[in-house]
N, CA, C and O atoms as a GROMACS GRO file, in nm:
protein
  468
    1UNK      N    1  -0.290   2.292  -0.009
    1UNK     CA    2  -0.392   2.247   0.083
    1UNK      C    3  -0.353   2.285   0.226
    1UNK      O    4  -0.436   2.335   0.302
    2UNK      N    5  -0.228   2.260   0.262
    2UNK     CA    6  -0.184   2.294   0.397
    2UNK      C    7  -0.185   2.444   0.418
    2UNK      O    8  -0.230   2.492   0.522
    3UNK      N    9  -0.135   2.520   0.320
    3UNK     CA   10  -0.130   2.665   0.337
    3UNK      C   11  -0.270   2.724   0.348
    3UNK      O   12  -0.290   2.820   0.421
    4UNK      N   13  -0.367   2.667   0.277
    4UNK     CA   14  -0.504   2.715   0.288
    4UNK      C   15  -0.559   2.689   0.427
    4UNK      O   16  -0.624   2.776   0.486
    5UNK      N   17  -0.534   2.569   0.480
    5UNK     CA   18  -0.582   2.535   0.613
    5UNK      C   19  -0.515   2.624   0.719
    5UNK      O   20  -0.582   2.675   0.809
    6UNK      N   21  -0.383   2.644   0.707
    6UNK     CA   22  -0.310   2.730   0.801
    6UNK      C   23  -0.366   2.872   0.795
    6UNK      O   24  -0.386   2.936   0.898
    7UNK      N   25  -0.390   2.921   0.676
    7UNK     CA   26  -0.442   3.056   0.660
    7UNK      C   27  -0.579   3.069   0.728
    7UNK      O   28  -0.604   3.167   0.798
    8UNK      N   29  -0.666   2.971   0.708
    8UNK     CA   30  -0.799   2.979   0.769
    8UNK      C   31  -0.790   2.976   0.921
    8UNK      O   32  -0.858   3.052   0.989
    9UNK      N   33  -0.705   2.886   0.974
    9UNK     CA   34  -0.692   2.876   1.120
    9UNK      C   35  -0.634   3.005   1.178
    9UNK      O   36  -0.682   3.055   1.279
   10UNK      N   37  -0.530   3.058   1.113
   10UNK     CA   38  -0.472   3.182   1.163
   10UNK      C   39  -0.570   3.298   1.152
   10UNK      O   40  -0.569   3.388   1.236
   11UNK      N   41  -0.652   3.296   1.051
   11UNK     CA   42  -0.754   3.402   1.036
   11UNK      C   43  -0.857   3.392   1.149
   11UNK      O   44  -0.897   3.495   1.204
   12UNK      N   45  -0.899   3.271   1.185
   12UNK     CA   46  -0.994   3.254   1.296
   12UNK      C   47  -0.931   3.299   1.427
   12UNK      O   48  -0.996   3.364   1.509
   13UNK      N   49  -0.803   3.264   1.446
   13UNK     CA   50  -0.732   3.307   1.567
   13UNK      C   51  -0.724   3.459   1.573
   13UNK      O   52  -0.738   3.520   1.679
   14UNK      N   53  -0.700   3.520   1.457
   14UNK     CA   54  -0.693   3.667   1.452
   14UNK      C   55  -0.828   3.730   1.482
   14UNK      O   56  -0.836   3.829   1.555
   15UNK      N   57  -0.934   3.673   1.428
   15UNK     CA   58  -1.069   3.727   1.453
   15UNK      C   59  -1.107   3.710   1.599
   15UNK      O   60  -1.161   3.803   1.660
   16UNK      N   61  -1.079   3.592   1.656
   16UNK     CA   62  -1.115   3.567   1.795
   16UNK      C   63  -1.021   3.635   1.894
   16UNK      O   64  -1.054   3.650   2.012
   17UNK      N   65  -0.906   3.677   1.847
   17UNK     CA   66  -0.805   3.742   1.930
   17UNK      C   67  -0.766   3.657   2.051
   17UNK      O   68  -0.754   3.706   2.163
   18UNK      N   69  -0.747   3.528   2.023
   18UNK     CA   70  -0.704   3.436   2.127
   18UNK      C   71  -0.608   3.334   2.066
   18UNK      O   72  -0.622   3.295   1.950
   19UNK      N   73  -0.511   3.291   2.145
   19UNK     CA   74  -0.414   3.193   2.098
   19UNK      C   75  -0.438   3.055   2.159
   19UNK      O   76  -0.350   2.969   2.150
   20UNK      N   77  -0.552   3.033   2.219
   20UNK     CA   78  -0.576   2.905   2.286
   20UNK      C   79  -0.586   2.788   2.189
   20UNK      O   80  -0.550   2.676   2.224
   21UNK      N   81  -0.633   2.811   2.067
   21UNK     CA   82  -0.647   2.703   1.970
   21UNK      C   83  -0.518   2.675   1.892
   21UNK      O   84  -0.507   2.572   1.826
   22UNK      N   85  -0.423   2.765   1.899
   22UNK     CA   86  -0.300   2.749   1.822
   22UNK      C   87  -0.221   2.622   1.859
   22UNK      O   88  -0.178   2.552   1.768
   23UNK      N   89  -0.200   2.589   1.986
   23UNK     CA   90  -0.125   2.466   2.018
   23UNK      C   91  -0.196   2.339   1.969
   23UNK      O   92  -0.130   2.245   1.924
   24UNK      N   93  -0.327   2.337   1.977
   24UNK     CA   94  -0.402   2.220   1.929
   24UNK      C   95  -0.385   2.206   1.778
   24UNK      O   96  -0.358   2.096   1.729
   25UNK      N   97  -0.399   2.316   1.706
   25UNK     CA   98  -0.380   2.312   1.561
   25UNK      C   99  -0.237   2.275   1.525
   25UNK      O  100  -0.214   2.195   1.434
   26UNK      N  101  -0.141   2.332   1.595
   26UNK     CA  102   0.001   2.306   1.568
   26UNK      C  103   0.033   2.158   1.588
   26UNK      O  104   0.101   2.097   1.505
   27UNK      N  105  -0.017   2.100   1.697
   27UNK     CA  106   0.005   1.956   1.722
   27UNK      C  107  -0.059   1.872   1.614
   27UNK      O  108   0.001   1.776   1.567
   28UNK      N  109  -0.181   1.906   1.573
   28UNK     CA  110  -0.249   1.831   1.468
   28UNK      C  111  -0.169   1.839   1.338
   28UNK      O  112  -0.152   1.739   1.267
   29UNK      N  113  -0.119   1.958   1.308
   29UNK     CA  114  -0.045   1.978   1.184
   29UNK      C  115   0.082   1.893   1.181
   29UNK      O  116   0.110   1.827   1.082
   30UNK      N  117   0.158   1.896   1.288
   30UNK     CA  118   0.287   1.826   1.289
   30UNK      C  119   0.278   1.678   1.323
   30UNK      O  120   0.365   1.601   1.283
   31UNK      N  121   0.176   1.638   1.396
   31UNK     CA  122   0.166   1.497   1.436
   31UNK      C  123   0.079   1.416   1.341
   31UNK      O  124   0.100   1.295   1.328
   32UNK      N  125  -0.017   1.480   1.275
   32UNK     CA  126  -0.112   1.405   1.192
   32UNK      C  127  -0.099   1.440   1.044
   32UNK      O  128  -0.070   1.353   0.962
   33UNK      N  129  -0.120   1.566   1.011
   33UNK     CA  130  -0.135   1.604   0.872
   33UNK      C  131  -0.005   1.599   0.793
   33UNK      O  132  -0.002   1.542   0.684
   34UNK      N  133   0.101   1.658   0.843
   34UNK     CA  134   0.227   1.658   0.768
   34UNK      C  135   0.285   1.518   0.748
   34UNK      O  136   0.330   1.488   0.637
   35UNK      N  137   0.286   1.431   0.850
   35UNK     CA  138   0.334   1.294   0.823
   35UNK      C  139   0.250   1.221   0.720
   35UNK      O  140   0.302   1.145   0.638
   36UNK      N  141   0.118   1.244   0.723
   36UNK     CA  142   0.031   1.179   0.625
   36UNK      C  143   0.061   1.229   0.484
   36UNK      O  144   0.071   1.150   0.391
   37UNK      N  145   0.074   1.359   0.469
   37UNK     CA  146   0.103   1.414   0.336
   37UNK      C  147   0.242   1.374   0.288
   37UNK      O  148   0.262   1.350   0.169
   38UNK      N  149   0.338   1.366   0.379
   38UNK     CA  150   0.471   1.322   0.341
   38UNK      C  151   0.468   1.178   0.293
   38UNK      O  152   0.533   1.144   0.194
   39UNK      N  153   0.392   1.094   0.362
   39UNK     CA  154   0.381   0.954   0.320
   39UNK      C  155   0.314   0.945   0.184
   39UNK      O  156   0.359   0.868   0.099
   40UNK      N  157   0.208   1.023   0.162
   40UNK     CA  158   0.140   1.020   0.033
   40UNK      C  159   0.232   1.070  -0.078
   40UNK      O  160   0.230   1.016  -0.188
   41UNK      N  161   0.311   1.172  -0.051
   41UNK     CA  162   0.402   1.224  -0.153
   41UNK      C  163   0.512   1.124  -0.184
   41UNK      O  164   0.550   1.109  -0.300
   42UNK      N  165   0.562   1.057  -0.083
   42UNK     CA  166   0.671   0.962  -0.104
   42UNK      C  167   0.621   0.834  -0.171
   42UNK      O  168   0.701   0.761  -0.230
   43UNK      N  169   0.492   0.806  -0.162
   43UNK     CA  170   0.437   0.685  -0.220
   43UNK      C  171   0.352   0.715  -0.343
   43UNK      O  172   0.268   0.633  -0.382
   44UNK      N  173   0.372   0.828  -0.402
   44UNK     CA  174   0.290   0.867  -0.516
   44UNK      C  175   0.311   0.770  -0.632
   44UNK      O  176   0.425   0.736  -0.663
   45UNK      N  177   0.202   0.725  -0.698
   45UNK     CA  178   0.215   0.634  -0.811
   45UNK      C  179   0.295   0.692  -0.927
   45UNK      O  180   0.359   0.617  -1.001
   46UNK      N  181   0.294   0.824  -0.944
   46UNK     CA  182   0.367   0.885  -1.055
   46UNK      C  183   0.517   0.884  -1.030
   46UNK      O  184   0.596   0.903  -1.123
   47UNK      N  185   0.556   0.861  -0.905
   47UNK     CA  186   0.697   0.865  -0.868
   47UNK      C  187   0.768   0.740  -0.919
   47UNK      O  188   0.729   0.629  -0.883
   48UNK      N  189   0.870   0.756  -1.001
   48UNK     CA  190   0.943   0.642  -1.055
   48UNK      C  191   1.066   0.610  -0.971
   48UNK      O  192   1.078   0.500  -0.917
   49UNK      N  193   1.157   0.704  -0.959
   49UNK     CA  194   1.283   0.679  -0.888
   49UNK      C  195   1.306   0.777  -0.776
   49UNK      O  196   1.352   0.739  -0.668
   50UNK      N  197   1.274   0.904  -0.799
   50UNK     CA  198   1.294   1.004  -0.695
   50UNK      C  199   1.188   1.112  -0.710
   50UNK      O  200   1.123   1.124  -0.814
   51UNK      N  201   1.173   1.190  -0.605
   51UNK     CA  202   1.076   1.298  -0.605
   51UNK      C  203   1.132   1.412  -0.521
   51UNK      O  204   1.224   1.391  -0.442
   52UNK      N  205   1.079   1.529  -0.537
   52UNK     CA  206   1.123   1.645  -0.460
   52UNK      C  207   1.026   1.667  -0.345
   52UNK      O  208   0.905   1.677  -0.365
   53UNK      N  209   1.081   1.674  -0.225
   53UNK     CA  210   1.000   1.701  -0.107
   53UNK      C  211   1.056   1.824  -0.038
   53UNK      O  212   1.170   1.864  -0.062
   54UNK      N  213   0.975   1.883   0.049
   54UNK     CA  214   1.016   2.003   0.120
   54UNK      C  215   1.052   1.965   0.262
   54UNK      O  216   0.972   1.905   0.334
   55UNK      N  217   1.174   2.000   0.302
   55UNK     CA  218   1.218   1.981   0.439
   55UNK      C  219   1.181   2.108   0.515
   55UNK      O  220   1.244   2.212   0.499
   56UNK      N  221   1.076   2.098   0.598
   56UNK     CA  222   1.021   2.218   0.663
   56UNK      C  223   1.115   2.275   0.769
   56UNK      O  224   1.112   2.395   0.794
   57UNK      N  225   1.197   2.191   0.832
   57UNK     CA  226   1.285   2.243   0.936
   57UNK      C  227   1.398   2.327   0.877
   57UNK      O  228   1.444   2.422   0.941
   58UNK      N  229   1.442   2.294   0.757
   58UNK     CA  230   1.552   2.369   0.694
   58UNK      C  231   1.503   2.458   0.580
   58UNK      O  232   1.582   2.530   0.520
   59UNK      N  233   1.373   2.454   0.550
   59UNK     CA  234   1.314   2.532   0.442
   59UNK      C  235   1.385   2.508   0.309
   59UNK      O  236   1.414   2.602   0.235
   60UNK      N  237   1.412   2.382   0.279
   60UNK     CA  238   1.478   2.344   0.155
   60UNK      C  239   1.398   2.239   0.081
   60UNK      O  240   1.329   2.157   0.142
   61UNK      N  241   1.408   2.243  -0.050
   61UNK     CA  242   1.353   2.134  -0.129
   61UNK      C  243   1.464   2.032  -0.149
   61UNK      O  244   1.576   2.066  -0.187
   62UNK      N  245   1.430   1.905  -0.122
   62UNK     CA  246   1.530   1.800  -0.128
   62UNK      C  247   1.482   1.693  -0.224
   62UNK      O  248   1.365   1.654  -0.221
   63UNK      N  249   1.571   1.645  -0.309
   63UNK     CA  250   1.539   1.536  -0.399
   63UNK      C  251   1.572   1.404  -0.329
   63UNK      O  252   1.688   1.379  -0.296
   64UNK      N  253   1.472   1.320  -0.305
   64UNK     CA  254   1.491   1.195  -0.231
   64UNK      C  255   1.439   1.078  -0.313
   64UNK      O  256   1.356   1.096  -0.403
   65UNK      N  257   1.487   0.960  -0.281
   65UNK     CA  258   1.438   0.840  -0.347
   65UNK      C  259   1.296   0.809  -0.299
   65UNK      O  260   1.263   0.832  -0.183
   66UNK      N  261   1.215   0.758  -0.389
   66UNK     CA  262   1.078   0.723  -0.353
   66UNK      C  263   1.079   0.598  -0.267
   66UNK      O  264   1.166   0.512  -0.281
   67UNK      N  265   0.983   0.589  -0.178
   67UNK     CA  266   0.967   0.470  -0.097
   67UNK      C  267   0.897   0.364  -0.179
   67UNK      O  268   0.828   0.396  -0.276
   68UNK      N  269   0.914   0.239  -0.143
   68UNK     CA  270   0.840   0.133  -0.208
   68UNK      C  271   0.696   0.135  -0.156
   68UNK      O  272   0.670   0.186  -0.048
   69UNK      N  273   0.606   0.081  -0.233
   69UNK     CA  274   0.467   0.075  -0.189
   69UNK      C  275   0.455  -0.008  -0.061
   69UNK      O  276   0.367   0.017   0.022
   70UNK      N  277   0.543  -0.108  -0.045
   70UNK     CA  278   0.542  -0.194   0.072
   70UNK      C  279   0.575  -0.114   0.198
   70UNK      O  280   0.524  -0.144   0.306
   71UNK      N  281   0.660  -0.012   0.186
   71UNK     CA  282   0.693   0.071   0.301
   71UNK      C  283   0.573   0.151   0.345
   71UNK      O  284   0.549   0.167   0.465
   72UNK      N  285   0.497   0.201   0.251
   72UNK     CA  286   0.382   0.285   0.284
   72UNK      C  287   0.260   0.204   0.325
   72UNK      O  288   0.188   0.242   0.417
   73UNK      N  289   0.239   0.094   0.258
   73UNK     CA  290   0.124   0.009   0.288
   73UNK      C  291   0.172  -0.134   0.307
   73UNK      O  292   0.167  -0.214   0.213
   74UNK      N  293   0.219  -0.169   0.428
   74UNK     CA  294   0.280  -0.301   0.449
   74UNK      C  295   0.182  -0.418   0.438
   74UNK      O  296   0.225  -0.531   0.417
   75UNK      N  297   0.054  -0.394   0.453
   75UNK     CA  298  -0.044  -0.504   0.449
   75UNK      C  299  -0.090  -0.538   0.308
   75UNK      O  300  -0.160  -0.638   0.290
   76UNK      N  301  -0.054  -0.460   0.210
   76UNK     CA  302  -0.096  -0.486   0.072
   76UNK      C  303   0.012  -0.562  -0.003
   76UNK      O  304   0.131  -0.547   0.024
   77UNK      N  305  -0.031  -0.643  -0.099
   77UNK     CA  306   0.064  -0.714  -0.184
   77UNK      C  307   0.106  -0.623  -0.299
   77UNK      O  308   0.023  -0.552  -0.356
   78UNK      N  309   0.233  -0.625  -0.332
   78UNK     CA  310   0.276  -0.551  -0.450
   78UNK      C  311   0.257  -0.641  -0.572
   78UNK      O  312   0.212  -0.754  -0.559
   79UNK      N  313   0.292  -0.592  -0.689
   79UNK     CA  314   0.265  -0.663  -0.814
   79UNK      C  315   0.338  -0.797  -0.819
   79UNK      O  316   0.278  -0.898  -0.856
   80UNK      N  317   0.466  -0.799  -0.782
   80UNK     CA  318   0.541  -0.925  -0.786
   80UNK      C  319   0.483  -1.029  -0.692
   80UNK      O  320   0.471  -1.146  -0.729
   81UNK      N  321   0.446  -0.989  -0.572
   81UNK     CA  322   0.388  -1.084  -0.477
   81UNK      C  323   0.255  -1.138  -0.529
   81UNK      O  324   0.225  -1.256  -0.513
   82UNK      N  325   0.174  -1.051  -0.592
   82UNK     CA  326   0.046  -1.095  -0.648
   82UNK      C  327   0.068  -1.198  -0.758
   82UNK      O  328  -0.004  -1.298  -0.765
   83UNK      N  329   0.167  -1.174  -0.842
   83UNK     CA  330   0.198  -1.269  -0.950
   83UNK      C  331   0.242  -1.402  -0.890
   83UNK      O  332   0.200  -1.508  -0.937
   84UNK      N  333   0.327  -1.398  -0.788
   84UNK     CA  334   0.372  -1.522  -0.723
   84UNK      C  335   0.255  -1.600  -0.664
   84UNK      O  336   0.251  -1.722  -0.674
   85UNK      N  337   0.161  -1.530  -0.602
   85UNK     CA  338   0.045  -1.596  -0.544
   85UNK      C  339  -0.039  -1.663  -0.653
   85UNK      O  340  -0.081  -1.777  -0.638
   86UNK      N  341  -0.064  -1.590  -0.762
   86UNK     CA  342  -0.144  -1.646  -0.872
   86UNK      C  343  -0.075  -1.766  -0.936
   86UNK      O  344  -0.140  -1.867  -0.961
   87UNK      N  345   0.055  -1.754  -0.962
   87UNK     CA  346   0.129  -1.866  -1.022
   87UNK      C  347   0.130  -1.986  -0.927
   87UNK      O  348   0.113  -2.100  -0.970
   88UNK      N  349   0.152  -1.960  -0.798
   88UNK     CA  350   0.153  -2.069  -0.700
   88UNK      C  351   0.019  -2.140  -0.691
   88UNK      O  352   0.014  -2.263  -0.688
   89UNK      N  353  -0.089  -2.064  -0.687
   89UNK     CA  354  -0.222  -2.125  -0.682
   89UNK      C  355  -0.253  -2.201  -0.810
   89UNK      O  356  -0.313  -2.309  -0.805
   90UNK      N  357  -0.214  -2.148  -0.925
   90UNK     CA  358  -0.237  -2.217  -1.051
   90UNK      C  359  -0.158  -2.347  -1.057
   90UNK      O  360  -0.212  -2.450  -1.098
   91UNK      N  361  -0.032  -2.343  -1.017
   91UNK     CA  362   0.050  -2.465  -1.017
   91UNK      C  363  -0.006  -2.568  -0.920
   91UNK      O  364  -0.008  -2.688  -0.949
   92UNK      N  365  -0.052  -2.521  -0.805
   92UNK     CA  366  -0.113  -2.612  -0.707
   92UNK      C  367  -0.238  -2.678  -0.761
   92UNK      O  368  -0.259  -2.798  -0.740
   93UNK      N  369  -0.322  -2.602  -0.829
   93UNK     CA  370  -0.446  -2.660  -0.882
   93UNK      C  371  -0.415  -2.758  -0.996
   93UNK      O  372  -0.483  -2.861  -1.008
   94UNK      N  373  -0.315  -2.729  -1.078
   94UNK     CA  374  -0.276  -2.823  -1.184
   94UNK      C  375  -0.222  -2.952  -1.122
   94UNK      O  376  -0.254  -3.061  -1.169
   95UNK      N  377  -0.142  -2.940  -1.017
   95UNK     CA  378  -0.088  -3.057  -0.949
   95UNK      C  379  -0.199  -3.142  -0.888
   95UNK      O  380  -0.199  -3.265  -0.903
   96UNK      N  381  -0.294  -3.079  -0.821
   96UNK     CA  382  -0.407  -3.152  -0.764
   96UNK      C  383  -0.489  -3.218  -0.874
   96UNK      O  384  -0.534  -3.331  -0.858
   97UNK      N  385  -0.508  -3.149  -0.987
   97UNK     CA  386  -0.582  -3.206  -1.100
   97UNK      C  387  -0.511  -3.328  -1.157
   97UNK      O  388  -0.577  -3.426  -1.191
   98UNK      N  389  -0.378  -3.323  -1.169
   98UNK     CA  390  -0.303  -3.438  -1.222
   98UNK      C  391  -0.311  -3.557  -1.127
   98UNK      O  392  -0.328  -3.671  -1.170
   99UNK      N  393  -0.298  -3.530  -0.997
   99UNK     CA  394  -0.308  -3.639  -0.899
   99UNK      C  395  -0.447  -3.701  -0.903
   99UNK      O  396  -0.460  -3.823  -0.899
  100UNK      N  397  -0.550  -3.618  -0.911
  100UNK     CA  398  -0.687  -3.669  -0.920
  100UNK      C  399  -0.705  -3.750  -1.047
  100UNK      O  400  -0.768  -3.856  -1.044
  101UNK      N  401  -0.650  -3.704  -1.159
  101UNK     CA  402  -0.659  -3.777  -1.285
  101UNK      C  403  -0.594  -3.915  -1.273
  101UNK      O  404  -0.650  -4.014  -1.321
  102UNK      N  405  -0.478  -3.922  -1.211
  102UNK     CA  406  -0.409  -4.051  -1.194
  102UNK      C  407  -0.494  -4.147  -1.111
  102UNK      O  408  -0.512  -4.262  -1.150
  103UNK      N  409  -0.545  -4.101  -0.997
  103UNK     CA  410  -0.625  -4.189  -0.912
  103UNK      C  411  -0.755  -4.231  -0.979
  103UNK      O  412  -0.796  -4.347  -0.968
  104UNK      N  413  -0.820  -4.139  -1.048
  104UNK     CA  414  -0.945  -4.173  -1.115
  104UNK      C  415  -0.921  -4.270  -1.231
  104UNK      O  416  -1.002  -4.360  -1.254
  105UNK      N  417  -0.812  -4.252  -1.305
  105UNK     CA  418  -0.784  -4.344  -1.415
  105UNK      C  419  -0.752  -4.484  -1.361
  105UNK      O  420  -0.791  -4.583  -1.422
  106UNK      N  421  -0.681  -4.493  -1.249
  106UNK     CA  422  -0.653  -4.624  -1.188
  106UNK      C  423  -0.782  -4.688  -1.140
  106UNK      O  424  -0.804  -4.808  -1.157
  107UNK      N  425  -0.868  -4.607  -1.079
  107UNK     CA  426  -0.996  -4.660  -1.031
  107UNK      C  427  -1.080  -4.710  -1.149
  107UNK      O  428  -1.139  -4.818  -1.141
  108UNK      N  429  -1.086  -4.633  -1.257
  108UNK     CA  430  -1.162  -4.672  -1.375
  108UNK      C  431  -1.103  -4.798  -1.439
  108UNK      O  432  -1.177  -4.886  -1.482
  109UNK      N  433  -0.971  -4.807  -1.446
  109UNK     CA  434  -0.904  -4.924  -1.503
  109UNK      C  435  -0.932  -5.048  -1.418
  109UNK      O  436  -0.956  -5.156  -1.472
  110UNK      N  437  -0.930  -5.034  -1.283
  110UNK     CA  438  -0.959  -5.147  -1.195
  110UNK      C  439  -1.104  -5.194  -1.211
  110UNK      O  440  -1.132  -5.314  -1.207
  111UNK      N  441  -1.198  -5.099  -1.230
  111UNK     CA  442  -1.338  -5.135  -1.250
  111UNK      C  443  -1.356  -5.208  -1.383
  111UNK      O  444  -1.433  -5.304  -1.391
  112UNK      N  445  -1.285  -5.163  -1.486
  112UNK     CA  446  -1.294  -5.230  -1.615
  112UNK      C  447  -1.232  -5.370  -1.609
  112UNK      O  448  -1.284  -5.463  -1.671
  113UNK      N  449  -1.123  -5.385  -1.538
  113UNK     CA  450  -1.061  -5.516  -1.522
  113UNK      C  451  -1.153  -5.614  -1.448
  113UNK      O  452  -1.155  -5.732  -1.480
  114UNK      N  453  -1.228  -5.565  -1.349
  114UNK     CA  454  -1.322  -5.649  -1.274
  114UNK      C  455  -1.436  -5.693  -1.365
  114UNK      O  456  -1.482  -5.807  -1.356
  115UNK      N  457  -1.482  -5.603  -1.454
  115UNK     CA  458  -1.591  -5.638  -1.545
  115UNK      C  459  -1.547  -5.743  -1.646
  115UNK      O  460  -1.627  -5.829  -1.684
  116UNK      N  461  -1.422  -5.738  -1.691
  116UNK     CA  462  -1.370  -5.831  -1.791
  116UNK      C  463  -1.356  -5.971  -1.730
  116UNK      O  464  -1.383  -6.071  -1.796
  117UNK      N  465  -1.313  -5.976  -1.602
  117UNK     CA  466  -1.293  -6.107  -1.537
  117UNK      C  467  -1.427  -6.168  -1.512
  117UNK      O  468  -1.434  -6.279  -1.458
   0.00000   0.00000   0.00000
């Protein structure tokens, strides 16, 4: 994808015979597109333990550990956190239900005792 975009931009520069757009494209490539693609590659769902990435400054392929999903998307809950939230909410609702049951049974028992007297 990057090589196709670079090829098209360089072809337009060659046709126009001007280098005025090259710095703008270069800045976009290094400041926006490459960091985004690197983040997507490092956070790929298929990645289990490590993945191969290209170090463009040294022109080498490097095997690196995958980032956690939390590193790439800090505002999202991962699977363990989601499970903890669900278990916590379930336990809380059971606790509230038991407390309500105790109070309602005492209230019902007091009403029955008043009727008997």
